[in-house]
Rosetta silent file (secondary structure, phi, psi, omega in degrees, C-alpha in Angstrom):
SEQUENCE: MLRSFLSFVFRRGSVLMVKHRFSVRSNQKGFTLVELLVVIAIIGILVGLLLPAVQAAREAARRMQCSNNLKQQGLAIQTHHDGFKYFPPGGLAPWGSVGSWATHILPYIEQSTLAAQNTTNNVDVLRYRGGPTVFFCPSRRGPESNISQGGRYLMDYAAATPADRPNSWDQFWYGDTWGLGWEKAPYNGVIARGGVDASGNYIGAKSKMANITDGTSNTMVVGEKQLNPVRYKTGDWHDDAGWADGWDPDVIRYTGFAPNSDRLYDNQGGWEGYRFGSAHTSGMNILLADGSVRFLGFTVDLNVFNRLGHREDGGTIPDDY
SCORE:     score description
SCORE:     0.000 S_00000001
   1 L     0.000  -45.393  173.666   49.016    3.667  102.277 S_00000001
   2 H   -55.531  -48.881  178.777   50.051    4.343   98.498 S_00000001
   3 H   -55.691  -42.649 -179.959   48.288    1.237   97.497 S_00000001
   4 H   -64.105  -47.084 -173.988   44.972    2.463   99.250 S_00000001
   5 H   -60.829  -45.836  178.932   45.294    5.906   97.626 S_00000001
   6 H   -70.907  -25.992  173.629   45.800    4.725   94.089 S_00000001
   7 H   -72.023  -38.172  175.138   42.962    2.280   94.579 S_00000001
   8 H   -59.905  -46.227  178.153   40.762    5.145   95.660 S_00000001
   9 H   -63.769  -45.277  178.639   41.723    7.222   92.687 S_00000001
  10 H   -61.094  -33.159  177.883   41.131    4.549   90.120 S_00000001
  11 H   -70.322  -48.550 -177.320   37.719    3.804   91.686 S_00000001
  12 H   -60.934  -43.204 -175.674   36.765    7.547   91.578 S_00000001
  13 H   -69.037  -35.136  170.447   38.030    7.924   88.045 S_00000001
  14 H   -58.136  -41.554 -178.073   35.997    4.969   86.919 S_00000001
  15 H   -68.552  -40.503 -175.249   32.895    6.529   88.511 S_00000001
  16 H   -73.199  -41.014 -177.152   33.612   10.005   86.790 S_00000001
  17 H   -66.228  -31.271  175.267   34.287    8.307   83.464 S_00000001
  18 H   -68.416  -40.536 -177.247   31.010    6.419   83.753 S_00000001
  19 H   -72.916  -34.076  171.593   29.056    9.491   84.773 S_00000001
  20 H   -61.829  -47.230  179.299   30.675   11.394   81.833 S_00000001
  21 H   -62.843  -37.113 -177.928   29.733    8.827   79.290 S_00000001
  22 H   -70.155  -38.311  179.202   26.327    8.592   80.696 S_00000001
  23 H   -65.307  -35.711  176.982   25.816   12.375   80.785 S_00000001
  24 H   -56.237  -64.073 -169.794   27.044   12.627   77.093 S_00000001
  25 H   -65.141  -35.305 -173.531   24.619   10.039   75.909 S_00000001
  26 H   -80.995  -14.901  177.975   21.735   11.504   77.953 S_00000001
  27 H   -90.826  -11.159 -173.635   22.255   15.078   76.408 S_00000001
  28 L   -66.514  136.165 -179.272   22.263   13.929   72.746 S_00000001
  29 L  -131.509  155.787  170.510   19.221   15.250   70.644 S_00000001
  30 L   -95.343 -175.386 -178.735   18.216   14.797   66.916 S_00000001
  31 L   -79.285  134.119  165.285   16.930   17.479   64.435 S_00000001
  32 L   -82.806  169.240 -173.868   13.393   18.461   65.001 S_00000001
  33 H   -60.747  -42.108 -178.036   11.010   18.725   61.955 S_00000001
  34 H   -65.891  -41.465  171.889   11.047   22.527   62.139 S_00000001
  35 H   -58.540  -45.267 -172.607   14.841   22.621   62.133 S_00000001
  36 H   -60.055  -52.092 -175.910   14.932   20.303   59.286 S_00000001
  37 H   -67.488  -37.131  175.481   12.464   22.538   57.291 S_00000001
  38 H   -69.218  -31.352  177.191   14.628   25.637   58.092 S_00000001
  39 H   -70.395  -44.403  175.372   17.717   23.999   56.742 S_00000001
  40 H   -55.676  -42.657  179.032   15.946   22.911   53.590 S_00000001
  41 H   -68.875  -32.448  176.435   14.678   26.439   53.112 S_00000001
  42 H   -72.533  -36.218  174.828   18.202   27.999   53.519 S_00000001
  43 H   -67.197  -44.898  178.198   19.541   25.570   50.994 S_00000001
  44 H   -57.725  -37.786  177.556   16.804   26.498   48.625 S_00000001
  45 H   -65.695  -44.193 -179.848   17.506   30.132   49.060 S_00000001
  46 H   -67.217  -40.702  179.872   21.348   29.604   48.304 S_00000001
  47 H   -63.548  -40.352  173.424   20.473   27.654   45.381 S_00000001
  48 H   -69.655  -23.061  172.818   18.189   30.373   44.028 S_00000001
  49 H   -81.441  -26.848 -175.650   20.857   32.925   44.508 S_00000001
  50 H   -92.706  -25.104 -174.676   23.607   30.877   42.794 S_00000001
  51 H   -62.311  -45.838  178.711   21.543   29.566   39.881 S_00000001
  52 H   -62.066  -26.582  179.552   21.250   33.045   38.128 S_00000001
  53 H   -75.314  -48.295  179.284   24.971   33.469   38.600 S_00000001
  54 H   -62.194  -35.935 -176.936   25.722   30.043   37.082 S_00000001
  55 H   -68.502  -51.036  174.267   23.369   30.944   34.202 S_00000001
  56 H   -60.086  -35.653  177.867   24.986   34.214   33.565 S_00000001
  57 H   -63.075  -48.094 -177.087   28.406   32.701   33.606 S_00000001
  58 H   -62.338  -43.349  179.698   27.252   30.086   31.070 S_00000001
  59 H   -71.898  -34.512  169.320   25.778   32.763   28.864 S_00000001
  60 H   -56.375  -45.156  176.094   28.919   34.928   29.079 S_00000001
  61 H   -59.409  -51.444  179.365   30.847   31.835   27.845 S_00000001
  62 H   -64.402  -39.061  178.036   28.442   31.401   24.945 S_00000001
  63 H   -64.493  -33.959 -178.838   28.497   35.000   24.003 S_00000001
  64 H   -70.110  -46.090  171.711   32.348   34.838   24.008 S_00000001
  65 H   -66.825  -33.844  175.307   32.259   31.907   21.599 S_00000001
  66 H   -64.574  -32.771 -177.431   29.787   33.659   19.301 S_00000001
  67 H   -71.771  -37.240  178.595   32.263   36.567   19.327 S_00000001
  68 H   -69.983  -30.294 -178.374   35.135   34.188   18.442 S_00000001
  69 H   -58.731  -49.543 -174.302   32.967   32.692   15.602 S_00000001
  70 H   -69.382  -30.184  178.435   32.819   36.085   14.076 S_00000001
  71 H   -67.330  -39.496  172.848   36.410   36.811   14.600 S_00000001
  72 H   -60.314  -45.979 -177.235   37.144   33.529   12.591 S_00000001
  73 H   -66.085  -33.857 -175.830   34.746   34.582    9.857 S_00000001
  74 H   -72.444  -40.295  176.376   36.383   38.171    9.714 S_00000001
  75 H   -62.323  -40.535 -177.368   39.895   36.569    9.274 S_00000001
  76 H   -61.340  -45.358 -179.872   38.614   34.309    6.470 S_00000001
  77 H   -67.450  -32.163  171.103   37.124   37.385    4.725 S_00000001
  78 H   -62.951  -41.613  178.238   40.155   39.292    5.039 S_00000001
  79 H   -73.218  -34.784  174.656   42.311   36.381    3.579 S_00000001
  80 H   -61.864  -45.289  176.661   39.872   36.044    0.709 S_00000001
  81 H   -55.725  -41.028  179.301   40.404   39.678    0.041 S_00000001
  82 H   -60.971  -31.383 -175.821   44.112   39.323    0.149 S_00000001
  83 H   -81.310  -45.820 -173.580   43.948   36.468   -2.403 S_00000001
  84 H  -101.502   -9.336 -171.721   41.390   37.892   -4.801 S_00000001
  85 L    57.063   28.082  168.707   41.641   41.621   -4.067 S_00000001
  86 L  -156.216  156.964 -179.201   38.061   41.866   -3.425 S_00000001
  87 L   -70.547  157.713  174.469   35.681   40.777   -0.629 S_00000001
  88 L   -49.851  126.469  178.175   33.580   37.543   -0.940 S_00000001
  89 L   -70.186  159.825 -174.517   30.619   38.241   -3.214 S_00000001
  90 L   -91.876   -4.021  178.037   27.181   37.882   -1.815 S_00000001
  91 E   122.584  173.491 -172.719   25.649   35.808   -4.520 S_00000001
  92 L  -111.626  168.708  172.111   23.925   35.947   -7.821 S_00000001
  93 L   -84.744  153.713   -3.947   20.344   36.503   -9.078 S_00000001
  94 L   -74.194  177.371 -173.785   17.963   34.940   -8.795 S_00000001
  95 L   -62.045  -20.695  179.449   17.781   35.125   -4.995 S_00000001
  96 L   -87.487    7.349  175.585   17.605   31.319   -4.591 S_00000001
  97 L   -70.024  153.043  171.067   21.025   30.730   -6.270 S_00000001
  98 E   -91.486  139.797 -176.385   23.796   29.177   -4.480 S_00000001
  99 L   138.645   40.539  178.073   26.920   31.054   -3.781 S_00000001
 100 L   -64.617  162.494  179.965   26.616   32.962   -0.615 S_00000001
 101 H   -67.959  -17.776  172.960   29.583   34.763    0.874 S_00000001
 102 H   -70.402  -31.524 -176.780   29.781   32.044    3.382 S_00000001
 103 H   -76.116  -16.606 -176.643   30.609   29.572    0.756 S_00000001
 104 H   -82.267  -19.235 -179.288   33.459   31.706   -0.549 S_00000001
 105 L   -99.520   -0.185 -178.332   35.263   31.612    2.814 S_00000001
 106 H   -44.432  -54.032 -171.698   35.157   27.817    3.212 S_00000001
 107 H   -67.385   -9.856 -177.182   38.660   27.327    2.308 S_00000001
 108 H   -97.926   -7.350  174.728   39.895   29.824    4.890 S_00000001
 109 L  -117.746   27.955  177.295   38.050   28.109    7.843 S_00000001
 110 L    62.181   43.059  179.304   39.560   24.783    7.122 S_00000001
 111 L  -135.234   48.840  176.437   36.730   23.517    5.054 S_00000001
 112 H   -57.367  -41.526 -174.679   38.436   22.940    1.700 S_00000001
 113 H   -64.626  -44.978 -177.575   36.765   19.558    1.242 S_00000001
 114 H   -71.862  -33.853  177.383   33.270   21.073    1.725 S_00000001
 115 H   -70.040  -26.185 -177.859   34.206   24.066   -0.637 S_00000001
 116 L   -76.028  -10.165  176.940   35.175   21.581   -3.384 S_00000001
 117 L   -82.499  -15.421 -169.639   31.577   20.308   -3.468 S_00000001
 118 L   -92.118   77.670  175.629   30.376   23.761   -4.548 S_00000001
 119 L  -117.145  165.669 -173.803   30.599   23.326   -8.345 S_00000001
 120 L   -67.567  -20.358  175.653   28.429   24.543  -11.186 S_00000001
 121 L   -85.957  -14.986 -173.037   27.265   20.921  -11.903 S_00000001
 122 L  -138.200   48.850 -170.247   26.338   20.414   -8.340 S_00000001
 123 L   -70.358  -14.336  174.464   25.307   23.788   -7.147 S_00000001
 124 L   -92.738   -1.346 -175.041   22.666   22.849   -4.543 S_00000001
 125 H   -58.913  -51.485 -164.918   24.614   20.295   -2.630 S_00000001
 126 H   -63.204  -19.256  170.986   25.918   22.696    0.058 S_00000001
 127 H   -53.787  -41.283 -167.649   22.273   23.616    1.105 S_00000001
 128 H   -98.088    9.087  179.046   21.852   20.018    2.354 S_00000001
 129 L  -108.134  145.564  176.163   25.351   19.821    4.041 S_00000001
 130 L   -64.605  137.590  177.953   25.878   20.919    7.588 S_00000001
 131 L   -85.381  169.346 -176.555   27.726   24.176    7.767 S_00000001
 132 L   -62.710  159.448 -174.781   30.884   24.769    9.844 S_00000001
 133 H   -66.366  -23.443 -172.573   30.403   25.289   13.669 S_00000001
 134 H   -66.480  -14.650 -176.845   31.691   28.875   13.250 S_00000001
 135 H   -93.419    3.729 -179.031   28.212   29.687   11.548 S_00000001
 136 L  -129.946  134.988  176.792   26.152   28.881   14.658 S_00000001
 137 L   -73.650  116.843  177.309   25.627   30.809   17.849 S_00000001
 138 L   -56.545  -20.300 -177.722   25.841   28.604   20.916 S_00000001
 139 L   -73.355  -23.810 -172.218   23.173   30.655   22.702 S_00000001
 140 L  -109.435  -60.819 -178.650   20.612   29.568   20.077 S_00000001
 141 L  -153.361  166.040  179.059   21.236   26.354   18.240 S_00000001
 142 L  -118.131 -179.117 -178.406   23.914   24.028   16.975 S_00000001
 143 H   -58.395  -29.221 -174.900   24.711   22.351   13.841 S_00000001
 144 H   -71.347  -20.602 -173.508   22.740   19.137   14.914 S_00000001
 145 H  -129.889   37.225 -172.446   19.467   21.147   15.153 S_00000001
 146 L  -132.285   50.275 -179.837   19.428   23.747   12.520 S_00000001
 147 E  -103.855  119.770 -176.180   17.682   21.886    9.720 S_00000001
 148 L   -75.173  174.798 -174.655   14.830   23.694    8.030 S_00000001
 149 L   -65.131  -28.351 -179.119   11.556   21.753    7.091 S_00000001
 150 L   -84.226   -3.119  176.601   13.022   21.434    3.615 S_00000001
 151 L    89.282   13.928 -177.780   16.102   19.764    4.859 S_00000001
 152 L   -97.207  143.875  178.619   18.529   22.708    4.295 S_00000001
 153 E   -78.311  135.132 -176.729   21.127   23.604    6.895 S_00000001
 154 L   -95.744  179.107  168.765   20.770   27.103    8.468 S_00000001
 155 L  -148.548  165.615 -170.445   22.998   29.608    9.991 S_00000001
 156 L   -94.452   -9.985 -168.275   22.992   32.275   12.727 S_00000001
 157 E  -126.880  158.512 -178.210   24.787   35.167   10.951 S_00000001
 158 E  -151.956  144.584  172.748   24.165   37.370    7.953 S_00000001
 159 E   -71.693  156.415 -175.476   26.271   39.926    5.954 S_00000001
 160 E  -102.391  142.177  167.678   25.093   43.624    6.132 S_00000001
 161 E  -134.107  138.758 -177.513   23.675   45.804    3.450 S_00000001
 162 L   -84.306  169.761  174.181   22.260   49.264    3.998 S_00000001
 163 L  -106.638  159.862  173.038   18.843   50.711    3.072 S_00000001
 164 L   -63.345  -29.893 -178.810   18.396   54.025    1.195 S_00000001
 165 L  -153.269  164.936 -171.432   16.509   55.101    4.273 S_00000001
 166 L   -75.746  150.021  176.700   15.728   53.460    7.671 S_00000001
 167 L    68.959   32.729 -179.144   12.839   51.079    7.659 S_00000001
 168 L  -137.183  140.930  177.964   13.020   50.323    3.921 S_00000001
 169 L  -116.517   42.854 -169.064   14.041   47.210    2.062 S_00000001
 170 L   -62.043  -40.652 -171.303   14.263   49.058   -1.289 S_00000001
 171 L  -116.949   41.361 -173.288   17.528   47.406   -2.719 S_00000001
 172 L   -86.987  -98.694 -172.056   17.505   43.999   -1.272 S_00000001
 173 L  -119.021   14.162 -176.187   17.125   40.864   -3.418 S_00000001
 174 L   -76.140  156.287 -172.544   14.571   41.858   -6.089 S_00000001
 175 L   -70.085  -42.177 -174.453   15.693   41.203   -9.611 S_00000001
 176 L  -120.033   75.324  176.194   15.278   44.686  -11.096 S_00000001
 177 H   -61.409  108.439 -177.922   16.310   47.202   -8.500 S_00000001
 178 H    61.269   25.936  179.006   15.034   50.703   -9.586 S_00000001
 179 H    70.267    9.210  177.803   14.674   49.342  -13.111 S_00000001
 180 L   -86.610  -11.198 -161.615   18.489   49.091  -13.601 S_00000001
 181 L    77.850  133.512 -176.990   18.832   45.453  -13.436 S_00000001
 182 L   -49.935  -34.192 -173.814   20.527   43.819  -10.641 S_00000001
 183 L   -70.043  -30.747 -176.705   23.926   43.735  -12.269 S_00000001
 184 L  -104.202   -4.562  179.416   24.008   47.562  -12.321 S_00000001
 185 L   -73.697  151.811 -178.434   22.232   48.505   -9.125 S_00000001
 186 L   -84.636  125.239  179.031   24.249   49.903   -6.394 S_00000001
 187 L  -122.032  111.752 -169.032   25.022   47.629   -3.446 S_00000001
 188 L   -96.898   10.105  173.304   26.861   49.546   -0.810 S_00000001
 189 L   -83.971  176.123  177.383   27.791   46.973    1.748 S_00000001
 190 L   -63.874  -47.387  176.330   31.043   45.329    2.276 S_00000001
 191 L   -93.025  109.587 -167.564   29.560   42.183    0.909 S_00000001
 192 L  -109.174  166.635 -175.980   27.990   43.262   -2.369 S_00000001
 193 L   -77.863  119.156  174.854   25.763   41.196   -4.848 S_00000001
 194 E   174.838 -179.543  173.148   27.830   39.396   -7.493 S_00000001
 195 E   158.865 -167.067 -176.566   29.647   36.114   -8.130 S_00000001
 196 E  -102.636  136.398 -178.247   30.577   33.695  -10.935 S_00000001
 197 L   -81.835 -179.881  178.912   28.026   32.437  -13.294 S_00000001
 198 L   -58.989  -27.093  179.116   27.678   28.894  -14.770 S_00000001
 199 L   -85.349   -3.171 -176.721   30.163   29.851  -17.508 S_00000001
 200 L    90.645   -1.198 -179.779   32.853   30.863  -15.128 S_00000001
 201 L   -86.775  140.664  171.878   32.300   34.598  -15.670 S_00000001
 202 E   -86.515  127.291  177.157   32.213   37.016  -12.813 S_00000001
 203 E  -121.214  153.062  179.758   29.217   39.234  -12.836 S_00000001
 204 E    95.829 -170.236 -173.214   27.950   41.929  -10.467 S_00000001
 205 L   -83.540  150.553  168.318   29.824   44.035   -8.101 S_00000001
 206 L  -120.866  105.086  178.787   33.294   43.591   -6.550 S_00000001
 207 L   -88.823  133.526 -170.188   33.677   45.301   -3.322 S_00000001
 208 L  -122.559  166.953 -172.101   37.210   46.154   -2.358 S_00000001
 209 H   -67.290  -32.797 -178.784   38.973   47.470    0.580 S_00000001
 210 H   -71.235  -17.211  172.700   39.497   50.869   -1.069 S_00000001
 211 H   -72.635  -13.433 -175.634   35.641   51.288   -1.373 S_00000001
 212 L   -89.174   69.143 -178.089   35.416   51.466    2.393 S_00000001
 213 L   -71.577  -15.215  177.637   35.905   55.177    2.532 S_00000001
 214 L   -74.138  -12.433  176.103   33.880   55.476    5.754 S_00000001
 215 L   109.771  129.812  179.829   36.765   53.764    7.622 S_00000001
 216 H   -61.794  -25.291  176.120   37.081   50.027    8.343 S_00000001
 217 H   -82.019   -8.977  179.035   36.412   50.508   12.041 S_00000001
 218 H  -112.836   16.587 -176.518   33.130   52.227   11.232 S_00000001
 219 L  -128.141  121.095 -179.545   31.680   49.636    8.702 S_00000001
 220 E   -86.265  140.470 -178.724   29.862   46.585    9.673 S_00000001
 221 E  -112.223  -42.242  178.136   30.375   43.406    7.645 S_00000001
 222 E  -147.075  143.773 -177.760   28.491   40.583    9.366 S_00000001
 223 E  -149.985  167.769 -179.028   26.259   40.305   12.342 S_00000001
 224 E   -71.727  145.530 -172.753   23.857   38.044   14.190 S_00000001
 225 E   -93.017  147.269  167.819   20.398   37.501   12.826 S_00000001
 226 L   -82.972  145.836 -175.090   17.052   37.979   14.685 S_00000001
 227 L  -148.000  153.212  174.046   14.982   34.734   14.683 S_00000001
 228 L   -76.383  112.699 -174.434   11.733   33.483   15.940 S_00000001
 229 H   -65.617  -21.854 -178.583   12.775   31.105   18.892 S_00000001
 230 H   -75.953   -9.218 -177.127    9.921   28.695   18.361 S_00000001
 231 H  -111.572   17.007  177.485   11.258   28.114   14.787 S_00000001
 232 L   -48.353  -42.636 -166.455   14.917   27.625   15.609 S_00000001
 233 L  -104.115    5.997 -175.962   14.840   23.916   14.561 S_00000001
 234 L  -126.546  -24.822 -177.036   12.385   24.164   11.765 S_00000001
 235 L    96.002  159.141 -173.949   13.317   27.286    9.814 S_00000001
 236 E  -144.747  179.122  173.844   11.310   30.434    9.279 S_00000001
 237 L   -61.602  127.834  178.981   10.495   33.042    6.722 S_00000001
 238 L    67.274   22.816  173.094   13.980   34.345    5.574 S_00000001
 239 E  -148.903   50.035 -173.998   15.615   31.510    7.619 S_00000001
 240 L  -136.175  -18.808 -169.986   14.790   28.607    5.447 S_00000001
 241 L   -92.411  -15.902  176.751   16.919   28.490    2.315 S_00000001
 242 L    97.925  166.644 -172.959   20.190   27.560    4.022 S_00000001
 243 L   -66.084  -25.882 -172.269   23.642   28.859    4.659 S_00000001
 244 L   -91.873    3.022 -176.806   24.926   28.379    1.117 S_00000001
 245 E   -69.887  154.592  179.010   21.979   30.321   -0.491 S_00000001
 246 L   -77.419 -144.309 -168.421   22.817   33.381   -2.659 S_00000001
 247 L   -66.026   94.483 -171.665   21.585   36.897   -2.266 S_00000001
 248 L  -156.098  150.996  176.721   18.688   36.142    0.274 S_00000001
 249 L   -61.566   -6.029  170.921   17.796   37.356    3.747 S_00000001
 250 L   -60.220  -46.048 -171.085   18.994   33.900    5.064 S_00000001
 251 L  -121.718   -7.960 -179.604   22.497   35.293    4.676 S_00000001
 252 E  -132.787  130.289 -179.787   22.323   39.014    3.851 S_00000001
 253 E  -138.510  168.039 -175.219   20.131   41.435    6.076 S_00000001
 254 E   -92.077  139.607  168.291   19.432   45.159    6.303 S_00000001
 255 L   -90.339    1.913  170.185   20.854   47.616    8.758 S_00000001
 256 L   -66.379  -11.372  179.216   17.790   49.751    7.755 S_00000001
 257 L  -118.729  144.361 -177.373   15.772   48.041   10.381 S_00000001
 258 L   -64.662  131.303  174.843   16.539   48.308   14.136 S_00000001
 259 L   -59.201  155.137 -179.005   18.188   45.206   15.708 S_00000001
 260 E  -155.077  155.477 -177.534   16.100   43.187   18.239 S_00000001
 261 E   -70.229  154.654  167.709   16.368   40.294   20.561 S_00000001
 262 L   -53.260  127.401 -177.780   14.837   36.971   19.348 S_00000001
 263 L  -149.431  166.086  177.555   11.288   37.137   19.976 S_00000001
 264 L   -73.028  132.442  178.549    7.872   35.515   18.897 S_00000001
 265 L  -153.926  155.452 -175.773    6.450   37.255   15.750 S_00000001
 266 L  -119.238    3.911  179.492    3.867   36.165   13.134 S_00000001
 267 L   -75.105   73.224 -169.084    5.044   38.570   10.310 S_00000001
 268 L   -66.225  -33.276 -178.221    5.988   35.833    7.994 S_00000001
 269 L  -109.192   19.981 -178.555    6.211   37.875    4.871 S_00000001
 270 L  -114.789 -154.169 -166.097    7.328   41.265    6.143 S_00000001
 271 H   -76.556  -16.439  174.487   10.187   43.041    7.558 S_00000001
 272 H   -51.948  -34.999 -175.951   10.955   40.858   10.683 S_00000001
 273 H   -75.328   -5.633 -173.888   12.938   38.533    8.521 S_00000001
 274 H  -103.856   -5.871 -176.442   15.211   41.296    7.357 S_00000001
 275 L   -78.751  150.583  164.358   16.395   42.369   10.874 S_00000001
 276 E   -84.361  162.577  179.277   19.662   41.666   12.696 S_00000001
 277 E   168.382 -165.067  175.948   19.406   40.583   16.294 S_00000001
 278 E  -163.905  179.238  172.124   20.426   37.771   18.648 S_00000001
 279 L   -93.685    0.625  178.742   19.522   35.325   21.582 S_00000001
 280 L   -78.186  168.311  172.985   21.838   37.384   23.857 S_00000001
 281 L   -80.726  112.214  164.912   20.687   39.793   26.462 S_00000001
 282 L    92.373  -16.390 -179.393   20.584   43.382   25.500 S_00000001
 283 E  -174.996 -168.778 -174.029   22.559   43.247   22.293 S_00000001
 284 E  -145.324  167.377 -179.817   24.275   41.258   19.523 S_00000001
 285 E   -95.485  152.679  172.736   27.963   40.766   18.186 S_00000001
 286 E  -143.309  143.188  176.597   28.930   42.354   14.951 S_00000001
 287 E   -96.626  140.084  179.911   32.052   42.028   12.868 S_00000001
 288 E  -105.885  161.243 -178.488   33.631   45.288   11.522 S_00000001
 289 L   -61.472  -24.692  174.847   35.688   45.633    8.426 S_00000001
 290 L   -80.202    1.069  176.512   38.996   45.914   10.375 S_00000001
 291 L    99.153  -10.797 -176.786   38.456   42.437   11.705 S_00000001
 292 L   -79.305  163.508  178.006   37.378   43.418   15.224 S_00000001
 293 E  -123.030  134.607 -177.997   34.178   42.253   16.861 S_00000001
 294 E  -132.702  148.680 -177.328   31.978   44.519   18.990 S_00000001
 295 E   -98.240  117.804 -171.555   28.940   43.943   21.027 S_00000001
 296 E  -107.153  124.676 -177.859   26.285   46.250   19.918 S_00000001
 297 E   -66.472  147.910 -179.216   23.322   47.221   22.095 S_00000001
 298 L   -73.894   -3.765 -178.006   19.782   46.936   20.721 S_00000001
 299 L   -94.332    8.210  179.636   19.200   50.521   21.695 S_00000001
 300 L   -53.024  139.350  173.494   21.556   51.760   19.033 S_00000001
 301 L   -56.478  124.132 -172.175   20.375   54.766   17.013 S_00000001
 302 H   -65.569  -33.724  179.085   18.685   53.488   13.860 S_00000001
 303 H   -68.741  -34.546  177.323   20.282   56.112   11.596 S_00000001
 304 H   -73.952  -26.970  176.589   23.685   55.248   12.998 S_00000001
 305 H   -75.419  -36.753  179.045   23.082   51.414   12.535 S_00000001
 306 H   -68.422  -30.765  167.481   22.100   52.032    9.045 S_00000001
 307 H   -58.365  -41.231  179.081   25.255   53.907    8.410 S_00000001
 308 H   -56.241  -30.345 -179.459   27.279   51.094    9.832 S_00000001
 309 L   -83.961  -11.981  178.780   26.129   49.018    7.017 S_00000001
 310 L   -94.415  130.050 -173.257   27.212   51.461    4.339 S_00000001
 311 L   -82.413  -18.151 -166.592   30.804   51.401    3.257 S_00000001
 312 L  -152.583   40.377 -179.454   30.921   54.830    1.572 S_00000001
 313 L   -91.697  -22.352  179.829   28.129   57.107    2.655 S_00000001
 314 L    86.322    0.434 -177.715   30.246   59.681    4.445 S_00000001
 315 L   -69.208  159.217 -175.707   27.938   59.712    7.485 S_00000001
 316 L   -94.227  130.147  171.132   29.416   60.346   10.981 S_00000001
 317 L  -104.693  119.993  178.686   29.564   57.417   13.428 S_00000001
 318 L   -69.088  155.765  177.890   29.936   58.485   17.029 S_00000001
 319 L   -64.413  -32.190 -176.391   32.486   56.703   19.088 S_00000001
 320 L  -103.189   34.911  175.612   30.014   55.511   21.695 S_00000001
 321 L   -69.020    0.000    0.000   27.507   54.066   19.374 S_00000001
């Protein structure tokens, strides 16, 4: 009896298993074309949603690196002042001379070997040598792609000098400012026009910490430059002489013009090449005299911006500029 029962159970189980296996196979189906297209569409939507977030994260990282570049420059400028008791000079006349403020901080950004090449007998060599990476904003261009058509290496930052009034370039790099001669003309930025001549004599202005009567947290030293994006890799008007050039819009710019984002422009000989600006969205990084770095919006009031470039005008700078 037990043997018969077990035999019946096993036979029934085999039948059930066979039926179960058959039913599973018979119910299997593949994707239809419509379902496949829906899946592809969903994936495309997800990628479209994620891509801006990824790009924003990358730009945030680049902007942070740009800010760190300015912090390193600020520390080097402060160290120069500690050693010489004045800020790095901005260069000599004529405007094409070598000796920018950037060359004077080379020993303090671990570039002593490069600094040693800046001698009176070889004054032009630095223009054709790649500048340190702290002189380049990663949102724009790198050291490997910043060579002008003349073979000079460019940079993305400039020191600030104020205008007598907004939208004016009255006291920039002309040889005889107001008929006084450039040596006696007032230059009221933290980086002032001056330097060492071929005989080893210092001529021009020496800007010191004591001259910043407006307060170091209210005075701009260096900021990002506005550039034409189609000329990043070839150089442009006021972005062609190189990072080592003396008192020139390549390395010194006016706070008398409103800052702007990088954009196309055809004004080769005009005021576009005097502006500050950046490749970032909505603003730019600026270095203040206290060593801090601030992100400044392009909507800043022009009068406030011009006062930021002046070390001792006595003007009021609002906290929320």
